[in-house]
C-alpha positions in Angstrom: 7.8 -17.9 -29.2 4.7 -17.8 -26.9 4.0 -14.6 -25.0 1.9 -14.6 -21.8 -1.7 -14.1 -22.4 -3.2 -10.8 -21.2 -6.4 -12.6 -20.1 -4.4 -13.6 -16.8 -5.2 -11.7 -13.9 -2.3 -9.6 -12.5 -0.9 -10.4 -9.0 0.6 -7.3 -7.2 3.3 -7.9 -4.6 4.8 -5.3 -2.1 6.9 -7.5 -0.1 9.7 -4.9 0.6 7.7 -2.9 2.9 7.1 -5.9 5.2 9.5 -5.6 8.1 11.1 -8.6 9.9 12.0 -8.8 13.5 15.4 -7.8 12.8 14.5 -4.7 10.8 15.2 -5.8 7.3 12.8 -6.0 4.5 11.5 -9.3 3.3 13.3 -10.1 -0.1 11.0 -10.3 -3.1 11.3 -13.5 -4.9 9.9 -13.8 -8.4 8.9 -17.3 -8.9 8.4 -19.2 -12.0 5.4 -21.1 -10.7 3.5 -18.0 -9.8 4.3 -16.3 -13.2 2.8 -19.3 -14.9 -0.4 -18.4 -13.3 -0.3 -14.6 -13.9 2.1 -11.7 -14.5 3.2 -9.9 -11.2 3.1 -6.1 -10.8 5.3 -4.7 -8.1 5.7 -1.3 -6.5 8.6 -1.4 -4.0 10.4 0.9 -1.6 13.7 -0.2 -0.3 15.3 1.9 2.6 18.9 2.6 2.5 20.9 -0.5 3.5 18.3 -3.0 2.4 20.3 -3.6 -0.9 24.1 -4.1 -0.6 25.7 -1.9 -3.2 29.2 -2.6 -1.9 31.6 -0.8 0.5 32.2 2.2 -1.7 28.5 3.4 -2.3 26.2 4.8 0.4 22.4 5.1 -0.5 21.0 8.5 0.5 17.3 8.2 -0.3 14.9 5.1 -0.6 15.1 3.1 -3.8 11.6 3.1 -5.4 10.9 0.8 -8.2 7.7 -0.3 -10.0 6.9 -2.4 -12.9 5.9 -5.9 -14.1 7.4 -9.4 -14.2 5.9 -12.0 -16.7 6.7 -15.3 -18.0 7.9 -15.6 -21.7 8.1 -19.2 -23.1 9.9 -20.0 -26.3 10.7 -23.2 -28.1 14.3 -24.6 -27.9 14.4 -27.5 -30.6 11.5 -29.5 -31.4 10.2 -30.4 -28.0 11.9 -28.4 -25.3 10.5 -25.0 -24.0 12.5 -22.5 -22.2 10.9 -20.3 -19.5 12.2 -16.8 -19.4 11.4 -14.1 -17.0 10.9 -10.6 -18.4 10.9 -7.6 -16.0 10.1 -4.1 -17.2 9.9 -1.0 -15.1 11.6 2.0 -13.7 13.6 2.9 -10.5 14.8 5.9 -8.7 17.3 6.6 -5.9 20.3 8.6 -4.8 23.8 7.4 -3.9 26.9 8.9 -2.7 30.6 7.9 -3.1 33.9 9.5 -2.5 34.9 11.9 -5.3 37.8 10.4 -7.4 39.6 13.7 -7.2 39.1 15.3 -3.8 37.7 12.4 -1.9 34.7 14.6 -0.8 31.2 13.1 -1.1 29.9 12.8 -4.7 26.2 12.6 -5.1 24.9 10.4 -7.9 21.2 10.5 -8.9 19.9 7.3 -10.5 16.7 7.3 -12.5 16.2 4.8 -15.4 13.8 2.6 -17.1 14.6 -1.0 -17.7 13.6 -4.0 -19.8 15.3 -7.2 -18.7 15.0 -10.8 -19.7 16.3 -13.6 -17.6 16.8 -17.0 -19.1 17.6 -20.3 -17.4 21.5 -20.7 -16.8 22.9 -22.7 -19.6 19.8 -22.3 -22.0 22.1 -20.5 -24.6 24.9 -22.9 -24.8 25.9 -23.5 -28.3 23.2 -20.9 -29.6 24.5 -18.1 -31.8 21.1 -16.2 -32.3 18.7 -14.8 -29.8 15.0 -14.5 -30.0 13.3 -11.1 -30.9 12.4 -10.7 -27.2 15.9 -11.3 -26.1 17.4 -9.0 -28.7 15.3 -6.1 -27.6 15.9 -6.5 -23.8 19.0 -6.8 -21.6 19.8 -10.5 -21.1 20.7 -12.1 -17.8 20.4 -15.7 -16.5 18.7 -17.2 -13.3 19.2 -20.4 -11.5 16.5 -22.6 -9.8 12.9 -21.5 -9.5 13.2 -17.8 -10.1 15.2 -14.7 -9.0 15.2 -12.0 -6.4 14.0 -8.5 -7.6 16.7 -6.9 -5.4 19.3 -8.5 -7.5 18.0 -7.1 -10.7 17.7 -3.7 -9.2 21.1 -3.7 -7.8 22.6 -4.6 -11.2 20.6 -1.7 -12.9 21.8 0.9 -10.4 25.5 -0.1 -10.7 25.2 -0.1 -14.6 23.9 3.6 -14.3 26.9 4.8 -12.2 30.1 6.2 -13.8 33.4 4.3 -13.2 34.9 7.4 -11.6 32.5 9.6 -9.6 33.5 13.3 -9.2 31.7 15.8 -7.1 31.6 18.5 -9.8 32.9 18.9 -13.3 35.4 21.6 -12.2 36.7 19.7 -9.2 40.4 20.6 -8.6 41.2 17.7 -6.7 43.9 17.3 -3.8 47.4 18.9 -4.0 49.7 15.9 -4.8 52.3 17.3 -2.4 50.4 18.3 0.8 46.9 16.9 0.2 45.1 20.1 0.6 41.6 20.2 -1.0 42.1 22.7 -3.8 38.4 23.4 -4.0 38.4 25.1 -0.6 41.8 26.6 -0.2 45.1 27.3 -2.1 48.1 25.6 -0.7 51.6 27.1 -0.5 53.3 24.3 -2.3 55.4 25.6 -5.2 53.9 25.0 -8.7 56.0 22.1 -10.4 58.4 23.3 -13.2 56.9 22.5 -16.6 58.8 20.3 -19.0 59.6 22.6 -22.1 59.0 19.6 -24.4 55.2 19.8 -23.4 55.3 23.5 -24.2 56.7 22.8 -27.7 53.8 20.2 -28.3 51.1 22.6 -27.1 52.6 25.2 -29.7 52.3 22.8 -32.4 48.8 21.7 -31.4 47.5 25.2 -31.3 48.6 25.8 -34.9 46.7 22.8 -36.2 
């Protein structure tokens, strides 16, 4: 495997702060051709709404990300060389979704480091082993001449979030009968009668 030489000058890009006429940030495209010349250092800030996290997530604070993208070349067979894109760095943001128990806002702080390797789509077909670099990084795939940094960041944010967000560990949820939020008030619905079979099972469990 061939690693990019440190003798290359580093290019710094901050495309996300450039505003178009419509008010949206210019996407940052990490291009293979530029990586062949030098690694790219980035320091980005994405306002809420610049990256689409889906209808169930609301971004509360800007997403900040900094790191480096570089080219990693490796041999595939005797004559072919594969051009991988390795992205390392860290990100930080805060998102909000509906609590899975009471439907009130549940705030999720996301702060993580990442080490990602993107390979040309189809390059691993029929291969059972990955290179050392691929084994120590999260592996994804790109098509064409490169990839969007926003796509990599979106994936990292979503991977950091729980499947079911809750507003707090002791959230009592909603009353299943009248829908009252039991965190803020107690409803007048009668408590359901307990099945005596569950009581017997609890007694057995307590003796174990």
